[in-house]
C-alpha positions, 0 to 999 in steps of 0.5 A, a space after each residue: 317730650 319727644 327728646 325724652 322718648 328718644 333718650 329712653 330709646 338710646 338708653 335701652 339700646 346701649 347708647 346707639 340709636 335704635 332702628 327697628 328692622 322689618 321683614 319683607 312683610 313689614 313686621 318687626 321681629 320681637 324676641 325678648 322683653 328688651 326688644 319689645 321695650 325698645 320697639 315700643 319706645 321707638 314707635 312712641 317717639 315716632 308717633 309724637 314726632 309725627 303729631 308735632 309735625 302735623 301740628 306745625 303744618 296745621 298752624 301754618 295752613 293759611 300762610 302756606 296757602 297764601 304762599 301757594 297762591 303767590 307762586 301759582 299766580 306767577 306761573 305764565 299759564 295760570 290765567 288760562 287755566 279753568 277755575 276748577 283746575 286752579 282750585 285743585 292745584 292750590 289744594 295739592 300745594 297745601 297737602 290736600 291731595 285727596 280733596 284735589 283729586 275729588 274736586 278735579 274729577 267731580 262731574 266728569 265721570 259717572 256710573 250707568 243706572 238702569 231701570 226695570 222699565 227699560 230706561 237708561 240713565 247715568 249718575 255723575 260722580 260728586 266730590 261732595 266738597 263743601 265749597 264745590 259749586 256742583 255739589 251745593 245742591 246735594 249738601 243742601 237737600 241732605 240738610 233740608 231732609 235732615 232738619 226741616 220735618 223733624 224740627 216742625 214736628 218737635 214744635 208741633 208736639 209742644 203743649 203750648 206756644 205761649 212765650 215761645 218764638 221761632 226766630 232767625 239770629 245772626 251773630 258776627 265777630 270783628 274781622 281782621 281783613 285776612 283769611 281766617 284760620 280753621 281754628 278761628 271758625 272752630 272757636 266761633 262755633 264753641 262761643 255760639 254754643 256757649 252763648 245759646 246755653 247761657 242766654 236761654 233761661 234754665 228749664 226752658 224748652 229750646 233748640 237751635 241749629 246754626 251754620 257758620 259762614 263768611 262773606 261773599 267774594 263779590 261785594 254785592 250787598 256791602 260794596 264799602 266793606 273793608 274785610 274782603 268778605 272774610 268776616 266770620 258770622 253765624 246764622 241761627 234758627 232758634 226756637 224757645 223763649 223770647 230773648 232780651 236783646 240788650 242782655 244777649 248782646 252784652 253776653 255775646 260781647 263778653 264771651 268774645 272779649 268785645 270782638 262780637 260786632 253784631 247781634 240780630 234777631 228776627 222772628 219768623 213771619 206767621 210761624 204759629 199758623 204754619 210751623 212747617 212752612 216757617 221752618 222751611 223758609 228759615 232753613 232755606 235762608 240758612 242752608 242757602 249759603 251752603 247751596 251757593 259757595 261764598 266765592 266764584 274764582 278758583 282761588 277763592 273756592 280753594 281758600 274756602 275749602 282750606 278754611 273749612 278743613 276740620 270744621 263742622 259747619 252745621 250744628 244742632 243744640 238743645 232740643 234740636 240735638 239728635 232729632 229723629 232721622 227721617 227714613 232714607 229715600 231711594 233714587 227713583 226712576 223719573 219715567 216710571 217712579 220705581 226704585 233704582 238699584 245703585 251698587 255702592 262699589 260701582 263708585 270706585 275710581 277704577 269702575 267709574 266711566 267718563 260722562 262722554 262715553 255714557 252719553 254716547 250710549 244714549 244714557 240720560 243724566 239722572 240728576 238733570 232728568 230728576 229735577 225736571 220730573 219732580 218739580 225742581 228737585 231730584 228724587 
């Protein structure tokens, strides 16, 4: 396709390669219809060439990361570097420079936050990368606020719970023992969606929220494992009719071409007595894997961030799709309970201040004080 476009450009330019001439402001001068046709053909070819290059780079993402690890581990100073710096350097090596900068600066700077009562705090900058140990609590709290109460309310609104169940389902596929590609995670998400839509009887009221995950870097639960923790699997919170385990397992193996290694279904304890408590316990189990990344070393954290590139880890389907969003909560002063006004533009990189400077002013960490004041969770 790219060669055809380039041939069209050369044909329009009399056989000579056409290169647009830009003025000092970056604009290309178009005076005739022929100029317009040449420019359109040229930029179409450039766009196609860039897309093909990005596709090649994306397909070789895991290979480039593994090569980056080998190169970096050979450096004499590598073993003495902090884990956070190791992660940032590996992300830079594979072209994820923006993520590397965010991860490197996470927690090291912040902005001042003042309350009308006279209390002075600061709020730390958070990179919000999905594998960042510092930001796991932030992502966890957002997910719990997004799904816990709305799911419990939806279940409570049903006229009857006869024949229904609230269960935790785990689906897994066979691991190759190597780091998976982001496309493998995307494919697993699609298969889980297809599985849930086919396994539930038509016309039933059902909903599910699921999270994709890999095993932990440290083999604590399964010391005999052979996959190095790179086994992709999915945790599902399911509400709907009871499922036939044999039929569900058969369907899962069929969808995965017999790569589906396991299917576990466990009903939530006493869920009919207290919907909210049962939902909360189940979601804490599911989203707890987001709270604690599946790695401890800098290399593994970087590998996880590469794996989740372009991958959405949490999905809602069925009746859980597009649940009503709870109202946003403002940050509150831990001392007096008033709403704190935080300007979003203060988070710009050129306006953030080192934490050491903020603490020298006598300010307190808003997140740390908030967790102590509100029973383990910030406001």
